[in-house]
N, C-alpha and C positions, 0 to 999 in steps of 0.2 A: 608564323603570318609568310612570311620570307622562303622559310623553309620548303610550307607545304608549294610555292610557289615554283620553285626549283622542281621538285619535284613532279609537277603535272606538265612544268616545260621540259623535262626527261633530262635536269639538270644535276650530276652527281658530284658529290668533294667541290664545288664553289669555292670555296674558300681554300681549300687543299691546291687548287687549279691557280688560285689566284695568285698565292703563295710564289708558285713555280714560274709562273708568268714574272714576278717583278725580279725573283734571284736569273730569270735568263738575262732580262735586258741588265740587269747591275754588271753581268758577267763580258755583256758585251761593250759592255760602256767602259770597260777597262781595255779593251783589244784597240788598235789599230784606228782612225777615223779612215773610211770605207765609204763610199758610194751602196756598196752589197750591207754592210752594218746598218748605215743610217735606216735602208728600205727595211730591213729584218727589223729592227729599234719600233718604226714605224707602224707595222706587222703587227707586232707584238703590242703596243698599247692600244690595235684595236680590238684585236683580241679580250684585252683584260677590260675595256669598256664593255663588252659585251657579256664577259660572267658577272660585271659586278651592276651593268643596268638591271634594273625591273622595269621593264614597259605596261606590268601588269598591274602595279599598283603607285597609284596618285592619290596625292593630295590637291584639294581645289579651295583655294581663300576665295569666302565668300564675303563680296561687297556688297547687295542688297540681298534684302528680301526674293525679291522677285525672278533673282538672277539663280538661285538656288531651288530655286520652283524648277527654273526652264533646266537645270542641271539635272536633276533627278527625274526628267524626262529621258535621258539619256544622251552624248554625244561624240564623238570621235574625235583623237588625236594623231595625225598620221598612218591613218587607214583603220586604227584601233577604236572600236566601241566601247565605251565606258558606261557603268551603272553605280549607281552608290551604293556603296556597302555598310559606313557605320560614321560614326564619329569619336574620336575617344575626349578622352575628359579634358588633357591639356589643349589637343585642336579647337573642340568647339569653345574654350573661352577665346581661343583666338578665332574665331570664324574659320576654322580650318575642317572640311569634311575630307573622309576617306575614300576614293573612287575606287572600281576593281573593274579588270576588262570583261568584260561581258562573255568572252568567251570560257573565263574559268569561273564566274559570278556565283551559280546554281551550285556547283564541289564546293566552293569553299564556304559557301551560305551554308552548305548540309553539315561540313566538318565543323562548323562555330556552333549549329545547332547542337550536334555529338549526343543525338538520339534520346533528348531531353522529353518531357512531355508538352508540347503545344500546345495545350489546351488550358495547361495553368495560366491564371490572372499572374499581370506583372507589373510595376511600373517600370513607364515606356524606359525612362532616363536611365535608372536602375540596369536594366536589362541590357540596354546601350553600351552604358558603361562595364558590365561585365563580358557581354561581347568584345568589346575594345582588348580586355588581357590578352585577346592572341594576337596584340599589336606592339605590346610592351617587350622592347630588348631584354633578352635572356641567354645564359647561356646552357646549352644542353648536359645534361646527366644522368645517370643512369638511373633505373625505374629501382623504388626501393624494394627491400625483399618482405611486402607485407604492409598494407596501407589500414588504419584503424580510424573510422571517424565518428566522433563521437561527441553531444551536444556538448553549448558552452557549460563553464561553471560560472552559476551567478549567487552572488550576495546582497543582502541587507543588512543596513547596520545605520543608528542613529547621527546626526551631523547639523551644525549648524549651515544655515543656507540662505542665500539671497535672490529670491525667488523674480523672474522678468518675463511680465508677459505683456504683449500689444495686441491681445483680440479684443476685439468690441470696444476700444479707446485710442483717440488720434494719437494717445502718448502712451508708452508704454507705463504699467504698474508696477513696480518696485517695492519686495515688501520682504523685511528681514524673518526669517523661521528660523524657532528653535526648537533642535533635538529632534526634528523632523529624520519617518524614514526614509532612508534612499538606497534604492538598487545600484550595484554594479555588476555589467559582465566583464568578471575578471580575467577572463581568456578571450575578448574582443580582439582577434585577431591573431592569435598565435596556436601553436601546436609545438613538439616535442619530436625530435628525433633519437633514436640510437647512436653511442658513442661509435659504435658501429659504421651506422651511414654516415654520420660527419666526416669521418677519417677518408671513408670513399670517396666523398662527394667533394673532400678538402683537394685530394691528390687529385679528381677528375677535373677540378681547376685549377690545378698549378699552383697550390698554395704550399708555404712549407709550412704550416701549422695548422691544429685539428681546429677547425673555424666553430664558434658560438654560437654563431644562428647566420642561418641565409633568406633571404626574402626569395617565394618561391612562384613560380607559375604549373599549371595544368588546367584542365578544363573546368572555367566557371570558381578556379581558385586561386586564392591571391594572400599572403600574410607573409607572416616569419614564423620558424621551426627551430626551436633550440633545442640543444645537445645539453638531453637530460636520462638519465640512465632510467626509463620504467620499470624495466624488467628487475634492477634490484631493488626499486619501490615494493614491487609486486611480491617480492620473497621478506625484505627484511620489515615492510611494516602493513601490507594489506594481508598478508597469508594466502595470497590465490592469485591464478593466473589469468584467473576470468572474468570479463567484463562485457557489458553488453552496447554495441552502439547504437547511433542514432537511430538506426532502422527498429531495436528491440532484440539484435541477435547476438546471441553469445561469441565470444572471439576470444581464441589464446594468447595473450602478449605476447607470450614466445614467437610466435609466428609474425611477431609486427616488427619492424625496423620505424614505421611512419604514423605518429598521431595528426591527425587533422581535426580539426572544431569546426560545426557549423554555418561560423561566424567568418570562418574560411573558404569555404566550401559553397559559394554563394547561392547554387539551385542544388543542393544536395534531395530535395523532397522532390524532386522534378524526375527522380528513379527510386525503383521498386529498394534497391541494396546497395550496395558499396561495388558488388563484383559485379552487378548489371552495369552500373559507370565508369568502373577500370575499364570492363569489357569493352565498352562505346569509345573510350579513350585510345585502348589500343588499336581497337578498327578504322579508325581515323586519325591515326598517324598523331597524336601525341607525344609529346617528350617533356618529363620534369626537366622546369626549366630556373636557373637559380638570376633577379636580377640585380642581388647585393648581398654582400655577406657583411661578417662584420668585421673587424680588423685585427690585426695581429697583437697590436698594442692599444693602448688608447693615447692619445698626446698629452702634454701636460701643461699645453699655454694654448688657449685659443681667443678670439676676438667678440666681445658683443657685437650687437647690436642697437639702434637708436631706442626699437620696441620695450628692450631689456631692463632701460634705465629713463624712460621720459619719466616716468610715474614716481620717480625716488625722491626726498625730500634731501638735498643736501644743500651743503653750506659751502663756502671757496673753497675752503680748509680739505673737506670732505671732496670737492672734484679735483682740488690738487693730486691728492694721495691718490685717486682715482685714475687717474690719469699719469700718474708718474713714470709706470712702464713704458706705453706707448710714447711718452717726450720724451726717455734716452733712449729708447729702441731709436727714433727718428735723428736727435742729436748724435749720436753713436756712426749714423753712416754721412753726417753729414759731410763732404770733404775726407774723407774719412780714407784706409790706406787699403790695401786688396785683401787683407782677410777680413776687414768688418763688412764690404762692399759685398765680398762673397758670401759672409753670412748672412745680409739683406736679402741679394738674389735667390740662394740657395737654400735658405733654412741653414740650422743648427744639427743637422743630421746626417752630415757626408762623413764618410768610413773609407777605411782601403778597397771595403768589401764592395761600394755602392759608387762611388767613385767616378769610376768609368763608365757606368751607367746612367749617369745623368746627361742629361738632353745635351747636344752639340751646338750649343746657343754660346752667344758672346760672354756671358758668363763663366763659361766654361775655357772657353778663350783666354781669358782673365788668369785664371789660376793657372795654367799653362805657362802663358808668357804674360807676365806684367805691366809692359810696355803696350797692350792693346785698353789698358785703361786712357791711352791716348788717343785712340781711338774717337774722333769728332762724333762717329753716330751709338758709338759705348756710351762715348757720357751722355750726349743726347738721352738715350735709353734710360741709364740712369740716374739721370736727375729726374726724367717724366717719371720713373718710380716712384721716386720719394716724393713727387709732389703730387702723384696719385696718394701713398701712404698720409702724407699730411692733407688731405681733402677728406680721405677714407676716416680718417680722424675725428674731422668736424661733424660728422655725424655721426660718429658712437663707435665705429670700429675701434673696440679701444682692448689693450692685452690685458689680461686676468690670466691667474692660475688657473689652470679647469682643461673641460674636455665635452663631447659631444657624445652622446651614448646611442644606443637603437633601447630603444625602449619592448619591457615583457612584463608579462606579471608575473606572481609566485607560481611555477609550476609544482612546488608541492600539493596548495593547492587542489592544480584540476587534476593533480594526480588522486588526491584524497576523491575530488568529485566524479572521477573515472572508475572508480573500484567503489564506490556506494557508501564510503566512509563520512564521517562528521567533516566538515572542511574547515581548517583552522589557518592551516600554513603556517610556516617557519618566522613569515617578515609580521609585524604588531602595526598598528595605527602609527603613520607617519615616517614610517620604517622604511629604509631602500637597501639591497643590496647591489652595491659594486664595488670589486675586485681592488681595483686600483686606489679608489677612496679606504676602503675595509684595510689594506696594507699599510694605507697613508695614516691609519689611526687617526681619521678626519670624524668630528663630532656630531658635527651641524652644517651641511650645506646648502645655499641659494639655487632654487631647480626652475629653469625657465624653458618657454618652449613657444616658438614663433608658429602664427601668428599672436600679438600680442595687443591685449587693450587697454587694461588698466592693473594695480597694485595686485587686486583680488588673482590674476594670472599667474602669482608666483609664488611658488611655496617654499618652506623648509624641509627639510629632509634630513633623516636621521640614520647615518651607515651603519648595519647592522653586522657583527664583526664575530658573531658564535660559531664555534664548533660544527655544529648542524647546517650552516649554513654555510659554511665552506666546504663542507660535505658532499653533499647533494648540491648546489652550484656548482661543484670541482671544476666542471666542461667550461662555465659559460662568465667567462675571462673579461671579456671586454662587451658587455651591456648591462645595462637597470636594470632591475626586479625592481614593481610594486608591490606593496603589500595589499592583502584583499578587500582592507577593511575601512579605508577612508576613501576621502573627495578629491585626490590630487587629479584622477584624471577628467572630472569635473573640473576640476579650477584650472588644469593645462590647458583651455580652450578645446574641451570636446576629444582630446589625447585617446588614441585607442594604441595595439600593438601591433600593426601591419606593418610595418617598418618605420612610424615614426620617430623622430630623436629629440632628445633634451639635453638642454646644457649644463651642467653642476660645477658650480666652483663655491670655492671658501674665501673666497676674497672678501678684506676684515670689512670694506665700506661695503659692498653689497650685502654682506649680511649682518652686518651690526645697524644698518637701517631699514631692513625688511619687516615691513607690519604683519602679523598674520592678522589675517582676514577669511573670512568665511567665503565657500566657492560661491561664481555664479552658475545658476541652474534657469536656463530658458524654459517658456513653454516649446513642447514638442508636438509638431504637426504629421502628420501621416498623407503621402499621396494615394491620388483612388490608383487602385490595382485594376486590370484589364488584361484580355486577352491582344496581346500589343499585334498591330496592324503596320505596314511599312508609314502609313500616312500619318501614324502616333511617334515612329522615329523619328521623321521628317520636321514635326510640330515640337518634340521636345530638344529637339536640335536648336530651333526657332527660337524657342524661350530660355535657351541657356547659353545661346551667343554673348559675348560681351564677358567681362571681370568686374563684377562689382565690390570686391572684397579689397580691394585697392584703395579702390575709391573712400570706401567706408574708414580702413583704416587712416588711411591722409585725415579725412575729417575729425577720427578721434585723437590725432596728435597736434592737429590745430588745435585745439580745446585745451589742451594741455598750457597752451603758448597763451591763450587769450584766461585761463584759469590763473596764469601766475602774476595775473594784474590785481590780483583782489587778496583781501586776509581772509583766510581763512575760515573763522566765524562770519564770513559775508553769504547774505540770500546766493549772491552770482557764485559764488566759490562753490555751493554747496548742488545749487541745478548744475554747474559745469560736473560736476563729483557723479550727481546722478544721470547725466547724459555721456560722459565715458561709459561708466558699467554700462549701462544701456548699448554700448557700441558692439561688446559680444552676441548680442539679440542679432544686432542689425547685422552682423558677420556672419551668426547664422541663417538669418536671412536669405543672405546673399549665396551661402552655398546650397542651401535649399531650394534653390530656383532651378541649380542646376538639375535636382533630383526630379524636376517638374512640379515642386510644393509651390505654391501662389501664398509668397508671405511680403509683408510691407517694407520698405524700404526706409532709410533714415528723415525723418521729417525734413521737408526743405526748409522751414523756419529755422532748424539748427546750423545749416551751414550756409544760407543764401540768403544775403542782406534786401535783394529785390522780395523774395518773400516776406521777408520778416516785415517790410514796408506794407506790407498787403492787409496787414492786421487790423482788426475796427477800434479796440480797445485798447485806449491811448497808453493804460498804464503797464498793460502788457506789451504794447508795443516797444517801448521804451525800455525796458526790462529786455525783451529780447533783442535789442540793438546792442544794450548794450556787451553782451554774451556772445555772441554771432561769430560763429569760426568758419569766415569765408577768405581766411588770406591762409596759407603756408607760412609754417614760423619759416623765419631768418636761417638755422640750420639747412633746410633744405634748398635753397640757393644751388648747393653742391651738386643735390641729388639732378634736380632741371635745368637743362642748360638755356632752355627758354626765359624759365624763372629769373637764373642768373641775369640776364641779358637785359631784360626788363627792369630788375634791380638797378643794375649799374647806369643803365640808361636814365630812370626817374632821376638816381642820386646827381650824377652829371647835370642833366637838365636844371635840377634845384641850385647844385650851387651857381651856379650860374645866376642865376636868379638873386639869390641869396646874394653876391658880389654886385649885381647889379644894382640893385636896390640898397642894401646897408656895407657895402665895400668889405664882407665879412664871407668866410662860407657857413654851411650849413652846423657845423662842430665846432666853430667859432661863436657863433648862436647860440648854442645849447653850452655851451661854459659859461652864458654869463650867466648870474645868481638871476633865479623867477624875479624877485621885487627892485628886481633892477632893469627887467627888459620895459624896453616899449610899448604900447599897446599893439603899432602894428608891429610889433617882434613878435611877439606872444600870438596872435593870429598866425603869421605867415608858420610860426614852427607847430600852432595845432592843426595848420592845412597840414602842412609836412608829415605828421605822423596820421590824419586822417587817411592820406592818398598813397600810404607807402604802400609797396605793391606783397608784402611781406609781413607778418607777426614780428615785432621786433621785443618784445617781453620780456621781462628773466626766467623764464622755463629753464631746468636741469640742461636741455639738448642746447640752446643759444645759446647760454655761459659756457660749455664747453668749447662751441663752435667759435666764439670770440675770443676764447682763452688762448688757445693753437693759433688763430689769425694776430693775435699781438708776437704769439714767440715767433714763430716762423713766414707772417706773410713778406714778400721779396724777398725774404734770404736767400734762394735758388738765384733770383737774376742777379746777386753778383758775383757769379762764379763766371768765370773765364778760362780758361785754359792757355797758354801760350806756348807748348810746349807744340814744335810741328813732328807729326805721324807719318810714318813711314810705312805704307800699306803693303809695300813689298814682300813685307814680313810673310804675309800670307800666302804670297802664289806659289803657283805650282815649277814654273820654269816654261812652261810648253809652251812650243809654237799653235800658230792657227793663222787661218788666212781671212783675210780681209773682206770678204763676201760673207764666212762667220762672223767677223765682229757688226757686218753692217743687220743681217738680218737677227742677230743678238740685240742691237741697239732697237730695232723697232721690236720686240719686242719689249725689252725693259722700257719704252715710253707707253705702248699698250698698259703695262702692266700699273702703270703710276696714272694715268689716266683714271683706267677701271677700280685701282686704289682709293683718289682719291674722292670718286660718287660714294663710293659705297661708305666711307668716314662718314659723306654728307650727310646721306641718308639715315646711317644709324643713328645719329645722332639725334636728328628730324625724329624720326621714329622711337629712339630709346628702345634698340634693341637689344634684349639681353644679352649677358656675355657667352651663352652655350650658343648662341643663334649666330653671333659676330664670329664664334672662334669656330664656327661651322664652316661659315661660307671663306672663310679667308683659308682655312685648309682646303677646301675646296678647288677655291683659288690659284693656292698654292701647287695643288697636284697636276690643274689644267698647264699653268707655264712650264714647270717641270718638262711635260713631257714634251709642250712644243719645243721647251729650248735640246732637249736630248736628240727629238728628232734632227734638228740645225747641227750638235755638237756631241756626238755621241762621248767624246771623251772628255769626262770628268776632269781631268786635270787642265783640258786645254778650254773648256768652258767657264773655270773657275776664273780662270786667268783674265780670259773674253769680258767677262760680269764684273770683276774687281777694277782692270782699267775702265769699264766704263762708268761703273760709277763715283768711283774715288778721285776721277780728273772732273769729275763736275760737282755741283753743289747742292744736287738735287739729293733725294731718298735715295741711301745704303742699302734700308730695307732687303730690296730683291736681290744684292750680292747673300746677304745670312739666309734667306727661304731658299734660293736657287744653289746655293753651294756652301753651305753652313759644314755637310762633312766634311767637306774637301779642305775646306778654311783651317778645320780643328785637324785632321791631318795632318797638313803642312806645320804647323806648330809643334806640334808634336815632333815632328824631324827634324827639326831646327831646337829641339830642346831634348833631345835622344828620350821621346817618349814618357818623359818625367810631368808630373801633375801635384801641385800644390793646395791642399784644404784645409778649411783649420778646422779643427777635432775637438769636443768638450775636454779640459785637464782640468782638474780642480788648482792645480799650479801655475798651469800657466797664464802668460803674461798680457795676452790679448784679452779684455771685458765687452762684453757684448750682450747686451739681454739680462743682465742680471749674472750672468755664466761667465765663468773663464777658459777660457780655449788657446790651446798653442798651434803654431804650425809646423804639417806634415808633410814628408814630399814621399811620391808613390811611383814605380815605374809599372804604367797601363802593359797586362799582357797583352790587351788586343794588338798595339802597336806594332808589334812582332810581329804579326799578322800579315799587317797591311805595308810594312817599311821594304822598303825598296831595296834589294839586294847590295 
């Protein structure tokens, strides 16, 4: 979309021009401070803004439905008229719609339609989502030498399932079905590329390896393409090079580098042939784009989340074993030395080759100059990170041996389908292929995919280590291939292969306590198709506003907390087990809402006490009151600051009341044996539990949270450094004027006001990390520009900012945001360009996270380039 707008506005090589301007600004800032320099830098920043600002493209956040209808009639900003363009999947959930300048609207809409059959009936919400693919970020790559579009490979097999259906009933009907036929779209969302194309695209993307797979964008196209030599398959297995494409035309695969499936090319049947489709794409300025790539290597350690853990039945010993690596990690870094602090901040992957490329932040400063650990700003950040890590652990972010990987089907099965052979695949029922785990010799793994609802969503998988698998999947080194003959995709909450990730682990606790349960299969609904009009799109946006998936997921988590009160053979436990499983159906319903499908939400009586109290049947009402999931679990206080505040206030006030009436705290009251409590004490504690704003039952996640609280709460508060810190070791020794100091001081004060204001807003609105990072980056760039206009000399600016920040008690973040690069340069100069870093060494004396490390020192080559004569 942005590339089209640049083209329509006559802008060429925008990114190259922006880079050139930034380089010129950097050059000027190294020269002497002068009025002419400051004026030139100001002009260059204005020029940079003009290149990077895209006034034709506007995202509007909608507060009310009537406001949206008014906006769709058109409006102007700064004299530019805007009209509605489309709603993206992520944007619509946040009530955000893309508008476009009226001057380019007609041409942009024509290009999006790309010569499709406009009379074809479609589901409005789906068509809107397909149009929005033009607004997803991607890196352009060259056109493949030949494209083949084929029908999807579909398989059928027998399996046990649990079927959920809420049609025609107030509450869903759950039915266990044994050995029923199950259909699987084996190739749902993925295609294949020849190694030659993978190598070329890898080079164009600047990768130093041949990629296993890439997530692609083209007109109406979205999905993964994986590196698989289908021409070799034609020679060795099929015995022919000729196949039929989705339109029934014969194609020689020797003239093809890329195979797309019809599940990837959403509107393939809106074109008479592949040639017509590609011709329209070329005419309308489409380029193949890569949205994400498979990594060079898979990690060996990753973190769990509470959804992966909450359905497990673990005792205290199991929990201790599960949390031990995380406990050890946190203990290792508390009051640790420089090496362990560096490992905590930068990870275990530092080498002589990459240490110089590490971000120029306070962690790198510590590696260069260990005394920087005495900097109160660095201490504050390190301990805030430790505190954050402890809080993450309390909500299930636990370290395990495992990794995330992008999902694929069995390309051998897809090729058998393409060439008209019987589909058998290489992988059998229950099997996967993942090179990391195959090389490791793993026999059985636990497989997870978010979002999860219940234990039925966790699967056992068995790595295939056959020679056939290693040969045919030789280029697919960092993805996970699933077989064509089981319900893994259904069990993993409707997993498809267009870029979905799974987490695999051989963790003993998670594997040994995994129960084998049948997949949940939910009733499938289809939205009505029509020839879509603009009013249909607008209504589809309105119907999709909001995100009920998160609410549904939270209600399910609350049910696990309530369920922990009851024995497994009780009717309450069994009813909650049924409701938890139904959660997958209601998650699907929330997703279907965004596709324009009208579906039921979770019954209010399951999560709202007021609705339960309206039930007329007294026995049913009493039963529902016992199991209503109307409180978030205790551990979720960490996730929701408002809930934590509510909880703390409640505990504080209740303790006051207990001290006033009984001269004891609530904890002291609870320690009295039940038979020795007075009637008034028992009543007090009953109401205390009833009015508690969170669920405090012994579900596995609450137990994990309390365990970390017992171990670490209050620990960080006892740390105080008495060492004085001399901030001048970071300075350049440059001279500056009083007027420059005062101007930068004014910017510093403005920055602090803006920062405080945004932090309050972000906490209140629970702004996600990505949006917070983006906003902070924008603010940093804005103040960098303003500082450069006042003081072009980086050396002088660094000294001004340090003198301001380190002689005041307020935040020193401004210094590191504005002058981090210069501080690192100055520290390197003091240490002859040398930096120390911990690296993995089996015989090393430093123990951290179950590994041994030794401390190495290297002189950075880039230091010589910037070092003064």
